[in-house]
C-alpha positions as CSV (number, residue, x, y, z in Angstrom):
1,X,-64.0,76.3,-46.5
2,X,-66.4,73.6,-45.2
3,X,-63.4,71.7,-43.8
4,X,-62.2,74.6,-41.7
5,X,-65.6,75.4,-40.4
6,X,-66.4,71.9,-39.5
7,X,-63.1,71.5,-37.6
8,X,-64.0,74.6,-35.7
9,X,-67.4,73.0,-34.8
10,X,-65.6,69.9,-33.6
11,X,-63.4,71.9,-31.3
12,X,-66.1,74.2,-30.0
13,X,-68.9,71.5,-30.0
14,X,-71.3,74.0,-31.6
15,X,-74.1,71.7,-32.7
16,X,-76.3,74.4,-34.1
17,X,-73.7,75.7,-36.4
18,X,-72.7,72.1,-37.3
19,X,-76.2,71.2,-38.4
20,X,-76.4,74.3,-40.6
21,X,-73.1,73.4,-42.2
22,X,-74.4,69.9,-42.8
23,X,-77.4,71.3,-44.7
24,X,-75.2,73.6,-46.7
25,X,-72.8,70.8,-47.6
26,X,-75.7,68.7,-48.9
27,X,-77.2,71.6,-50.8
28,X,-73.8,72.4,-52.4
29,X,-73.6,68.8,-53.7
30,X,-70.7,67.7,-51.4
31,X,-72.7,65.2,-49.3
32,X,-70.6,62.3,-50.7
33,X,-67.2,63.9,-49.9
34,X,-65.3,61.5,-47.6
35,X,-63.4,64.1,-45.7
36,X,-66.5,66.1,-45.0
37,X,-68.4,63.0,-44.0
38,X,-65.6,62.1,-41.6
39,X,-65.7,65.5,-40.0
40,X,-69.5,65.4,-39.8
41,X,-69.3,62.2,-37.9
42,X,-66.7,63.7,-35.5
43,X,-68.8,66.8,-35.1
44,X,-72.0,65.0,-34.2
45,X,-70.2,62.5,-32.0
46,X,-68.4,65.2,-30.1
47,X,-71.7,67.0,-29.5
48,X,-73.3,63.9,-28.0
49,X,-75.7,63.4,-30.9
50,X,-75.1,59.8,-31.8
51,X,-78.1,59.2,-33.9
52,X,-77.2,62.1,-36.1
53,X,-73.6,60.8,-36.3
54,X,-75.0,57.6,-37.6
55,X,-77.1,59.5,-40.2
56,X,-74.0,61.4,-41.2
57,X,-72.2,58.2,-41.9
58,X,-75.1,56.4,-43.7
59,X,-74.1,57.7,-47.2
60,X,-70.6,56.5,-46.7
61,X,-71.8,53.1,-45.4
62,X,-73.4,52.6,-48.8
63,X,-70.2,53.2,-50.7
64,X,-68.4,50.1,-52.0
65,X,-65.1,51.1,-50.3
66,X,-64.8,52.2,-46.7
67,X,-62.4,54.7,-45.4
68,X,-60.6,53.7,-42.2
69,X,-60.7,57.3,-41.0
70,X,-64.5,57.2,-41.1
71,X,-64.5,53.9,-39.2
72,X,-62.3,55.4,-36.5
73,X,-64.4,58.5,-36.3
74,X,-67.5,56.4,-35.9
75,X,-65.8,54.3,-33.2
76,X,-65.0,57.4,-31.4
77,X,-68.5,58.7,-31.6
78,X,-69.9,55.5,-30.2
79,X,-67.3,55.3,-27.4
80,X,-67.8,58.9,-26.4
81,X,-71.5,58.4,-26.1
82,X,-71.4,55.4,-23.8
83,X,-72.1,52.9,-26.6
84,X,-69.1,50.7,-25.9
85,X,-70.8,47.5,-26.9
86,X,-71.8,48.9,-30.3
87,X,-68.2,50.3,-30.7
88,X,-66.8,46.8,-30.1
89,X,-69.1,45.3,-32.7
90,X,-68.0,47.9,-35.2
91,X,-64.4,47.4,-34.2
92,X,-64.6,43.7,-34.9
93,X,-65.9,44.4,-38.4
94,X,-62.9,46.5,-39.3
95,X,-61.7,45.3,-42.8
96,X,-58.0,45.8,-41.9
97,X,-55.7,46.6,-39.0
98,X,-55.6,50.2,-38.0
99,X,-53.6,51.5,-35.0
100,X,-55.9,54.5,-34.5
101,X,-59.0,52.3,-34.2
102,X,-57.2,50.1,-31.7
103,X,-56.1,53.1,-29.6
104,X,-59.7,54.4,-29.6
105,X,-60.9,51.1,-28.1
106,X,-58.1,50.8,-25.6
107,X,-58.9,54.3,-24.4
108,X,-62.7,53.6,-24.4
109,X,-62.3,50.5,-22.2
110,X,-60.0,52.5,-19.9
111,X,-62.7,55.2,-19.6
112,X,-65.2,52.5,-18.7
113,X,-62.7,51.2,-16.1
114,X,-62.6,47.8,-17.9
115,X,-58.9,47.2,-17.4
116,X,-59.0,43.6,-18.5
117,X,-60.2,44.5,-22.0
118,X,-57.8,47.4,-22.3
119,X,-54.9,45.0,-21.5
120,X,-56.1,42.3,-23.9
121,X,-56.3,44.8,-26.8
122,X,-52.9,46.3,-25.9
123,X,-51.3,42.9,-25.7
124,X,-52.7,41.9,-29.1
125,X,-51.8,45.2,-30.8
126,X,-49.4,44.3,-33.6
127,X,-47.5,47.7,-33.6
128,X,-47.6,49.8,-30.5
129,X,-47.1,53.6,-30.9
130,X,-46.8,56.3,-28.3
131,X,-50.6,56.7,-28.2
132,X,-51.0,53.0,-27.5
133,X,-48.5,53.2,-24.6
134,X,-50.1,56.4,-23.3
135,X,-53.6,54.9,-23.4
136,X,-52.7,51.8,-21.5
137,X,-50.9,53.9,-18.8
138,X,-54.0,56.0,-18.5
139,X,-56.1,52.9,-18.2
140,X,-54.1,51.5,-15.3
141,X,-54.1,54.9,-13.6
142,X,-57.9,55.3,-14.0
143,X,-58.3,51.9,-12.3
144,X,-55.9,52.6,-9.5
145,X,-53.2,50.2,-10.7
146,X,-50.4,52.8,-10.2
147,X,-47.6,50.2,-9.8
148,X,-48.4,48.7,-13.1
149,X,-48.7,52.2,-14.7
150,X,-45.2,53.0,-13.4
151,X,-43.8,49.7,-14.9
152,X,-45.4,50.4,-18.3
153,X,-44.1,54.0,-18.2
154,X,-40.6,52.8,-17.7
155,X,-40.9,50.5,-20.8
156,X,-42.0,53.2,-23.3
157,X,-39.5,53.3,-26.1
158,X,-39.8,57.0,-26.7
159,X,-41.6,59.3,-24.2
160,X,-43.4,62.4,-25.4
161,X,-44.9,65.3,-23.5
162,X,-48.2,63.5,-23.6
163,X,-46.9,60.3,-22.1
164,X,-45.1,62.2,-19.3
165,X,-48.3,64.2,-18.6
166,X,-50.5,61.0,-18.5
167,X,-48.1,59.5,-15.9
168,X,-48.2,62.7,-13.9
169,X,-52.0,62.7,-14.0
170,X,-52.2,59.1,-12.9
171,X,-50.0,59.7,-9.9
172,X,-51.6,63.0,-9.0
173,X,-55.2,61.7,-9.3
174,X,-54.3,58.9,-6.8
175,X,-52.8,61.4,-4.3
176,X,-49.1,60.6,-5.0
177,X,-48.3,64.3,-5.1
178,X,-44.6,64.2,-4.2
179,X,-43.9,61.5,-6.8
180,X,-46.0,63.4,-9.4
181,X,-43.9,66.5,-8.8
182,X,-40.7,64.5,-9.1
183,X,-41.9,63.1,-12.5
184,X,-42.7,66.7,-13.5
185,X,-39.1,67.8,-12.6
186,X,-37.7,64.8,-14.5
187,X,-39.6,65.7,-17.6
188,X,-36.9,68.3,-18.4
189,X,-39.1,70.9,-20.0
190,X,-42.6,70.4,-18.5
191,X,-45.4,72.0,-20.5
192,X,-48.1,74.1,-19.0
193,X,-50.7,71.3,-19.3
194,X,-48.6,69.1,-17.0
195,X,-48.3,71.9,-14.5
196,X,-52.0,72.7,-14.6
197,X,-52.9,69.1,-13.9
198,X,-50.5,68.9,-11.0
199,X,-51.7,72.2,-9.6
200,X,-55.3,71.0,-9.6
201,X,-54.3,67.8,-7.8
202,X,-52.4,69.7,-5.2
203,X,-55.5,71.8,-4.4
204,X,-57.7,68.7,-4.3
205,X,-55.4,66.4,-2.3
206,X,-52.8,68.7,-0.7
207,X,-52.9,72.1,0.9
208,X,-53.3,75.6,-0.3
209,X,-49.7,76.3,0.7
210,X,-48.4,73.5,-1.5
211,X,-50.6,74.7,-4.3
212,X,-49.2,78.2,-3.9
213,X,-45.6,76.9,-3.9
214,X,-46.1,75.1,-7.2
215,X,-47.9,78.1,-8.7
216,X,-45.0,80.4,-7.7
217,X,-42.6,78.0,-9.3
218,X,-44.6,78.3,-12.5
219,X,-44.4,82.0,-12.4
220,X,-40.6,81.9,-11.8
221,X,-40.2,79.5,-14.8
222,X,-42.5,81.6,-17.0
223,X,-44.3,78.5,-18.2
224,X,-47.7,80.1,-18.6
225,X,-47.2,83.3,-20.6
226,X,-50.2,82.9,-22.8
227,X,-53.8,81.7,-22.6
228,X,-52.7,78.2,-21.8
229,X,-51.8,79.5,-18.3
230,X,-55.3,80.7,-17.5
231,X,-56.3,77.3,-15.9
232,X,-53.4,77.7,-13.5
233,X,-54.6,81.1,-12.4
234,X,-58.2,79.7,-12.2
235,X,-57.0,77.0,-9.7
236,X,-55.1,79.4,-7.4
237,X,-57.9,82.0,-7.5
238,X,-60.5,79.4,-6.8
239,X,-58.3,77.9,-4.0
240,X,-58.2,81.2,-2.1
241,X,-61.9,81.9,-2.7
242,X,-62.9,78.5,-1.3
243,X,-60.6,78.9,1.7
244,X,-62.1,82.2,2.7
245,X,-59.2,84.3,1.5
246,X,-61.4,86.4,-0.7
247,X,-59.1,89.5,-0.8
248,X,-56.1,87.4,-1.8
249,X,-58.2,85.7,-4.6
250,X,-59.1,89.1,-5.9
251,X,-55.5,90.3,-5.8
252,X,-54.5,87.3,-7.8
253,X,-57.2,88.1,-10.4
254,X,-55.8,91.6,-10.8
255,X,-52.3,90.2,-11.1
256,X,-53.5,87.8,-13.8
257,X,-54.9,90.8,-15.8
258,X,-51.6,92.6,-15.4
259,X,-49.9,89.6,-17.0
260,X,-52.0,90.3,-20.1
261,X,-54.2,87.2,-19.7
262,X,-57.9,87.2,-20.5
263,X,-60.2,85.5,-18.0
264,X,-62.6,82.8,-19.0
265,X,-66.0,81.8,-17.5
266,X,-64.3,79.6,-14.9
267,X,-62.1,82.5,-13.8
268,X,-65.1,84.8,-13.4
269,X,-67.0,82.2,-11.4
270,X,-64.1,82.0,-8.9
271,X,-63.8,85.8,-8.8
272,X,-67.6,86.2,-8.3
273,X,-67.4,83.7,-5.5
274,X,-64.5,85.7,-3.9
275,X,-66.5,88.9,-4.2
276,X,-69.4,87.2,-2.5
277,X,-67.2,86.1,0.4
278,X,-66.1,89.7,1.0
279,X,-69.7,90.5,1.9
280,X,-69.7,93.6,-0.1
281,X,-73.0,93.5,-2.1
282,X,-72.1,96.5,-4.2
283,X,-68.9,95.0,-5.4
284,X,-70.7,91.7,-6.1
285,X,-73.4,93.4,-8.2
286,X,-70.8,95.6,-10.0
287,X,-68.6,92.7,-10.9
288,X,-71.6,90.6,-12.1
289,X,-72.8,93.5,-14.4
290,X,-69.2,94.1,-15.7
291,X,-68.6,90.5,-16.9
292,X,-70.0,91.3,-20.3
293,X,-68.9,94.9,-20.7
294,X,-65.4,94.4,-19.4
295,X,-64.6,90.9,-20.4
296,X,-67.0,90.0,-23.2
297,X,-68.4,87.0,-21.3
298,X,-72.1,86.4,-20.9
299,X,-73.0,85.1,-17.5
300,X,-73.7,81.3,-17.5
301,X,-75.8,79.3,-15.0
302,X,-73.1,79.0,-12.4
303,X,-72.7,82.8,-12.3
304,X,-76.4,83.3,-11.7
305,X,-76.4,80.6,-9.1
306,X,-73.5,82.3,-7.3
307,X,-75.5,85.5,-7.3
308,X,-78.6,83.8,-6.0
309,X,-76.5,82.2,-3.2
310,X,-75.1,85.6,-2.3
311,X,-78.5,87.3,-2.2
312,X,-79.8,84.5,0.0
313,X,-76.9,84.7,2.4
314,X,-77.4,88.4,2.6
315,X,-81.0,88.0,3.7
316,X,-82.4,89.1,0.3
317,X,-84.3,85.8,-0.1
318,X,-87.1,87.3,-2.2
319,X,-84.5,88.7,-4.6
320,X,-82.7,85.4,-4.7
321,X,-85.9,83.6,-5.8
322,X,-86.7,86.3,-8.3
323,X,-83.3,85.9,-9.9
324,X,-83.7,82.1,-10.1
325,X,-87.1,82.5,-11.8
326,X,-86.1,85.3,-14.2
327,X,-82.6,84.1,-15.3
328,X,-82.3,82.8,-18.9
329,X,-81.8,79.2,-17.6
330,X,-84.1,76.7,-16.0
331,X,-83.1,76.3,-12.4
332,X,-82.0,72.7,-11.5
333,X,-82.2,71.0,-8.2
334,X,-79.0,72.6,-7.0
335,X,-80.5,76.0,-7.6
336,X,-83.6,75.3,-5.6
337,X,-81.5,73.7,-2.8
338,X,-79.4,76.9,-2.7
339,X,-82.6,78.9,-2.2
340,X,-83.8,76.4,0.4
341,X,-80.6,76.8,2.3
342,X,-81.1,80.6,2.4
343,X,-84.6,80.0,3.7
344,X,-83.3,77.9,6.5
345,X,-80.8,80.7,7.5
346,X,-83.6,83.3,7.5
347,X,-86.5,81.1,8.7
348,X,-88.6,81.7,5.6
349,X,-90.9,78.7,5.8
350,X,-93.4,79.3,2.9
351,X,-90.6,80.0,0.4
352,X,-88.6,77.2,1.8
353,X,-91.4,74.8,1.3
354,X,-91.8,75.9,-2.3
355,X,-88.1,75.4,-3.0
356,X,-88.1,72.0,-1.3
357,X,-91.1,70.9,-3.4
358,X,-89.5,71.8,-6.7
359,X,-86.1,70.4,-5.7
360,X,-87.5,67.0,-4.6
361,X,-89.4,66.8,-7.9
362,X,-86.3,67.6,-10.0
363,X,-84.1,65.2,-8.0
364,X,-86.3,62.6,-6.1
365,X,-83.5,60.6,-4.6
366,X,-81.4,63.5,-3.3
367,X,-81.4,63.8,0.6
368,X,-80.4,67.4,0.9
369,X,-83.8,69.0,0.2
370,X,-85.4,66.8,2.9
371,X,-82.7,67.5,5.5
372,X,-82.8,71.2,4.9
373,X,-86.6,71.3,5.1
374,X,-86.4,69.4,8.3
375,X,-83.9,71.9,9.6
376,X,-86.1,74.7,8.5
377,X,-89.1,73.3,10.5
378,X,-86.8,72.8,13.5
379,X,-85.5,76.3,13.3
380,X,-89.1,77.7,13.8
381,X,-90.1,75.0,16.3
382,X,-92.4,73.2,14.0
383,X,-91.7,69.7,15.3
384,X,-94.8,68.2,13.6
385,X,-93.2,69.4,10.3
386,X,-89.9,67.7,11.2
387,X,-91.8,64.5,11.9
388,X,-93.6,64.7,8.6
389,X,-90.3,65.1,6.7
390,X,-88.8,62.1,8.5
391,X,-91.8,60.0,7.8
392,X,-91.6,60.9,4.1
393,X,-87.9,60.0,4.0
394,X,-88.5,56.6,5.6
395,X,-91.4,55.9,3.1
396,X,-89.1,56.8,0.2
397,X,-86.2,54.8,1.6
398,X,-83.9,57.9,1.7
């Protein structure tokens, strides 16, 4: 049905499919269906197409009675697309009180780090539900007010897995790893999402040993038997790949497969990086080519960038440039900076100058291309070139 298909578009953020469905809905004479209109607003809003979200709601705006679900969907679309002022105007026009709309605004102000407005709305909220309490905790956590977040968490009348997870996230994101882990243990039956969040924080703020300890505990408790456990495997594989333990990262990947879990694009990015760190070009190329045939995943930009980086580090700078120019994605500044870095390593001045020229045009305020170009000139003893780059940087105020 149209409802099911639109819901799938909302979750997958498939704008092309959503647009085609919109046309089919209108052609079938269901353009005025409230439920479908609400889903269309959500679909366009989640895909970042605010103007089309407004267009989708225009028919409903002309109706004599307005559905609060549509109001909330439109609020969400505005808030998610950095139109907080417009969202507030719409919120103030709500014909009647609606907890979902209030919660959207509390969360929106929290995302914008406007703690004062989040607090004012929360205080004025006539009836507070678990989403309201969770949103205000998240707001304080996002703004670094961890003491206040703790106090609010203790006041929640009935805690759910979501409220526990939000508190763990607030603590972990501010580096309070031990306390976050204690809250996780106090949760009773932590779900895999809470574990994944804490695992990511341990890798970011703690050590690889701490991350491994937590991951091993997850395996012992069997909290990630299905696809929801894939992010945890991604974290631990990535941690080893980034720390130079490429072989351990690859061993973990094979363990993951033995657990019957299917890797996703993020997994394969980490595995590809681990392959690159081994220095075995044959295994890197073989894995890159096997991504689609073995796992049904088409390489994305990050995979091509990883390959270009590997080729550059291996001295195959010409091949790295050819890959950047022939891949089915337009290289961004990072791509050209990656090539430039390889040119510095292998003293390829002409190619490095080309890469620097494109990178500075794509990202004028970024310092890395200028610094790398200066290093390239220094590497070949071109001190006049170094002086030119420094003069350019001064003129640009970089």
